[in-house]
N, C-alpha and C positions, 0 to 999 in steps of 0.2 A: 469416641466409641458410643454407638447407640445400643439399644436393647437387642438388636439383631446381630451384633458383632460378638460372636461367642468363640472363644479359643478352644476349638474341638480338635483333638488329636485322634484320628480314626485308628491309628496303630495301637495306641494305648487302650482305646475302647475294645478293639478286637482282642487284644491280649487279656483284658479283664474278662470278656465273655468266654474265652477259651478255658478259663480257670473255673467256671461255674459247673456245679454238678448238674446232672439232668433234672433233678428235683428243683434246684434253684432256678434253672432256666425255665422250667415249666411254670414256675410261680410268677414269672413276668406277666404283668397285666391282670393278674388274678382279681385284684380289687378294682380294676379300671375298665375292663371290657366284658361284654356278655354277647354270646352268639345267639342269633335268632334263625330258626330254620323251619321250613314248612313241614307239617306232619299231617297225618289223617287220624282222627279220633272218632270212633263210632261211625265210620263212613262219611265223616264231615271234615272239611279242611280246617286246619288250626295251625298255630305257630308255637313251637317249643322254644323256651329260653334256657340257655345253658351257661354256666360259669365258664371262665377261660380254661379251666382244667377239664371241661366236658361234663361236669356235674349238672344233671337236669335241675332246673329251678322251678319252672312253672310252664303251663300250657294255657294259651289264651286263644280266643276265636279269630282275632284279626291281627294282621301284621302291625298296623298303626298302634294298636293297644300294646303289643309286645315291645315295640320301640319306646313308647311312652313309659311303660313299666320299668324298663332298663334305665332310662334317663332319670326317672323319679328316684332311683337308687344311686344316683351320682356315678353312673357308669356309661360307657359309650357302646351303643349297639352295633353289631356287625352281622351282616347277612351271610348265611351259609346255605348253599343250594344243594 
């Protein structure tokens, strides 16, 4: 067995997920992902960074800066259009 051989039972996983409350389900990824979306601030293009639950975190002038900011906080950035 190598590190890629994982005994994963999709039926058990699905049953577990069905038992989660909407609040628990919404919490998935909260500490692991952040969303980056284009916005306009004072008639200038910018990028807004949001937590997984939609909470606004910051606005920066460039997409690359937004992604770097997210990664510096040990999260994975995801684009939202």
